[in-house]
C-alpha positions, 0 to 999 in steps of 0.5 A: 651698749652700742646701737646702730640704725640703718635705713633700708628702702624697700625695693620692688624686687623684695616684694611679692605681687601684693607689694608686701616684703617677702619674709626672708628678705628681713634676714638679709636686712639683719646682715646689712645692720650687723655689717654697718654696726661693725663698720661704725665700731671701726671693724671691717668684716672683710678684714676679720675674714682675712685674719681668719675670723668668722662670725656665724649666725647661730640663732635668729628670730623675728616677730612680724608686727606689720608688713613692710611694703614697696617703697617703705623706709625700714629702720634696722636697729642693731645692738651690741653689748660691748665694743669688739677689741 
């Protein structure tokens, strides 16, 4: 199993008037994690697309345990069962 950890610093623009991260922003962070994991495996996402490959997200889910707040550091942990060829 391959594990990648990506640090995200919550920006003001990602929060609502109470300083809480808007829920849809987590999905963008998931994509940051996925791209970073591929990069760490030596795979450049842009190169995959140039070669005609697409990696669609077919399912996503999240359980919000506590809110992320403005200026927090969030760690996105991304796992992959096996390294791509």
